[in-house]
KOLBA-606209 format. One record per residue (C-alpha): x, y, z; residue in three letters. Coordinates in Angstrom, 2 decimals. Last residue first. Layout:
// KOLBA-606209
{r {X; Y; Z}; ALA}
...
This chain:
// KOLBA-606209
{r {115.71; 83.80; 123.88}; UNK}
{r {116.46; 81.15; 121.62}; UNK}
{r {115.31; 81.38; 117.92}; UNK}
{r {113.18; 79.00; 116.13}; UNK}
{r {112.28; 79.61; 112.39}; UNK}
{r {109.22; 78.19; 110.97}; UNK}
{r {108.88; 77.82; 107.23}; UNK}
{r {105.32; 77.38; 106.86}; UNK}
{r {103.48; 74.34; 104.61}; UNK}
{r {101.34; 72.91; 107.25}; UNK}
{r {104.35; 72.50; 109.85}; UNK}
{r {106.41; 69.25; 108.76}; UNK}
{r {106.52; 70.17; 104.91}; UNK}
{r {107.97; 73.76; 106.06}; UNK}
{r {111.03; 72.13; 107.24}; UNK}
{r {112.24; 73.78; 110.45}; UNK}
{r {114.81; 76.68; 110.55}; UNK}
{r {116.92; 77.03; 113.55}; UNK}
{r {118.20; 80.41; 115.03}; UNK}
{r {121.11; 81.22; 117.96}; UNK}
{r {121.22; 84.97; 119.18}; UNK}
{r {122.50; 88.08; 117.55}; UNK}
{r {119.52; 89.68; 116.81}; UNK}
{r {120.16; 88.92; 113.10}; UNK}
{r {120.55; 85.43; 113.44}; UNK}
{r {123.61; 83.38; 114.76}; UNK}
{r {123.43; 79.69; 113.15}; UNK}
{r {122.15; 76.65; 115.14}; UNK}
{r {123.69; 73.41; 113.99}; UNK}
{r {121.22; 71.14; 112.69}; UNK}
{r {123.05; 70.11; 109.48}; UNK}
{r {120.69; 72.58; 107.39}; UNK}
{r {117.20; 72.51; 107.86}; UNK}
{r {115.77; 70.52; 110.83}; UNK}
{r {113.28; 67.80; 110.30}; UNK}
{r {110.68; 66.79; 112.60}; UNK}
{r {110.39; 63.36; 113.52}; UNK}
{r {109.56; 63.53; 117.19}; UNK}
{r {112.78; 62.87; 118.04}; UNK}
{r {114.09; 65.60; 115.97}; UNK}
{r {111.73; 67.88; 117.59}; UNK}
{r {113.08; 67.10; 121.11}; UNK}
{r {116.78; 67.53; 120.01}; UNK}
{r {116.00; 70.86; 118.34}; UNK}
{r {114.00; 72.08; 121.40}; UNK}
{r {116.86; 71.01; 123.64}; UNK}
{r {119.30; 72.42; 121.46}; UNK}
{r {117.53; 75.91; 121.03}; UNK}
{r {116.90; 76.61; 124.77}; UNK}
{r {114.38; 79.52; 126.05}; UNK}
{r {112.53; 78.83; 122.35}; UNK}
{r {111.04; 82.03; 120.63}; UNK}
{r {109.01; 82.03; 117.52}; UNK}
{r {109.80; 83.06; 114.03}; UNK}
{r {107.26; 82.82; 111.22}; UNK}
{r {108.56; 82.58; 107.50}; UNK}
{r {108.52; 83.91; 104.10}; UNK}
{r {105.37; 86.13; 103.80}; UNK}
{r {105.35; 87.50; 100.29}; UNK}
{r {107.28; 89.14; 97.67}; UNK}
{r {105.81; 90.70; 94.36}; UNK}
{r {107.86; 88.21; 92.38}; UNK}
{r {106.86; 85.15; 94.34}; UNK}
{r {108.31; 82.02; 92.42}; UNK}
{r {111.54; 84.18; 91.56}; UNK}
{r {110.90; 86.00; 94.95}; UNK}
{r {111.50; 82.62; 96.76}; UNK}
{r {114.52; 81.75; 94.56}; UNK}
{r {115.92; 85.40; 95.58}; UNK}
{r {115.04; 84.45; 98.50}; UNK}
{r {117.32; 81.32; 99.11}; UNK}
{r {120.01; 83.70; 98.38}; UNK}
{r {122.28; 82.61; 95.18}; UNK}
{r {121.75; 85.63; 93.46}; UNK}
{r {123.21; 88.03; 95.77}; UNK}
{r {121.71; 89.12; 99.12}; UNK}
{r {118.11; 88.81; 98.89}; UNK}
{r {115.91; 91.33; 100.53}; UNK}
{r {114.31; 89.96; 103.96}; UNK}
{r {111.80; 92.19; 105.83}; UNK}
{r {111.22; 91.23; 109.32}; UNK}
{r {107.87; 92.25; 110.97}; UNK}
{r {108.33; 92.73; 114.88}; UNK}
{r {106.11; 91.69; 117.64}; UNK}
{r {104.28; 93.11; 120.70}; UNK}
{r {104.56; 97.11; 120.49}; UNK}
{r {105.81; 96.91; 116.68}; UNK}
{r {109.33; 97.55; 115.40}; UNK}
{r {109.38; 96.92; 111.57}; UNK}
{r {112.58; 95.45; 111.07}; UNK}
{r {115.15; 95.80; 108.37}; UNK}
{r {116.98; 92.68; 106.65}; UNK}
{r {119.49; 92.19; 104.12}; UNK}
{r {119.94; 88.14; 102.83}; UNK}
{r {122.40; 85.72; 101.96}; UNK}
{r {122.40; 84.29; 105.61}; UNK}
{r {125.98; 84.07; 106.17}; UNK}
{r {125.96; 87.43; 104.36}; UNK}
{r {123.74; 89.26; 106.98}; UNK}
{r {123.70; 93.15; 105.49}; UNK}
{r {121.70; 94.96; 108.19}; UNK}
{r {119.13; 97.79; 107.05}; UNK}
{r {118.11; 100.44; 109.52}; UNK}
{r {115.47; 99.71; 111.84}; UNK}
{r {111.87; 100.42; 110.95}; UNK}
{r {109.30; 102.74; 113.18}; UNK}
{r {105.95; 102.44; 111.72}; UNK}
{r {103.53; 105.24; 110.11}; UNK}
{r {101.77; 103.25; 108.10}; UNK}
{r {102.24; 105.06; 104.74}; UNK}
{r {105.31; 106.75; 105.35}; UNK}
{r {107.41; 104.24; 107.59}; UNK}
{r {105.82; 101.14; 106.26}; UNK}
{r {105.84; 102.35; 102.50}; UNK}
{r {109.09; 103.64; 102.63}; UNK}
{r {110.93; 100.75; 104.42}; UNK}
{r {109.09; 98.25; 101.69}; UNK}
{r {110.41; 100.59; 98.72}; UNK}
{r {113.79; 100.65; 100.32}; UNK}
{r {113.85; 96.82; 100.54}; UNK}
{r {112.82; 96.06; 97.17}; UNK}
{r {112.06; 92.61; 95.99}; UNK}
{r {110.58; 91.61; 99.27}; UNK}
{r {110.84; 88.61; 101.32}; UNK}
{r {108.36; 89.09; 104.53}; UNK}
{r {109.46; 87.63; 108.00}; UNK}
{r {107.05; 87.54; 110.87}; UNK}
{r {108.42; 88.15; 114.22}; UNK}
{r {109.20; 86.81; 117.83}; UNK}
{r {105.91; 85.36; 118.36}; UNK}
{r {106.02; 84.14; 122.13}; UNK}
{r {107.29; 80.99; 123.88}; UNK}
{r {107.26; 77.64; 122.00}; UNK}
{r {108.46; 74.69; 123.99}; UNK}
C-alpha cells in the first residue's frame, strides 16, 4: 500500500523565520508560502533530493496547527506523509482493518493538488499519518 515518503511536516510558530533558517543556515531551497484556507494553514516546502519537509503555520486561531502550537510553542513534527497509488482503495482497506480515518473519510485536495487523507495517531504509534495519492 505505502509507496515512498512524500514529506515530514513541521508545525512552526513563524513561517518566515523557519524559511530563513533553512535557506540561510542550511542552504536549502524553500518554496514560496502558500495559504490553504480549507486546511487552516499556510505551507512552504523544503525541497530535498529524496523527499520534502513541509512547514505548517496556522492560518487563523481555529486551525488545528494553532492548537498544536499551544501545546508545543516552539513547534515540532506534526505528521508524516506517505504516497499511495489509490487513496480510496487504501482508505477502504484501512477501515476494514479497524484504522480510523480523520474527518468524514472523504479525501481533500492537499498542498500538491492531490487527494489526501489523515489517519488517527492513536492507531499508528502516536504519529499522525497523511496519505497522498500519487
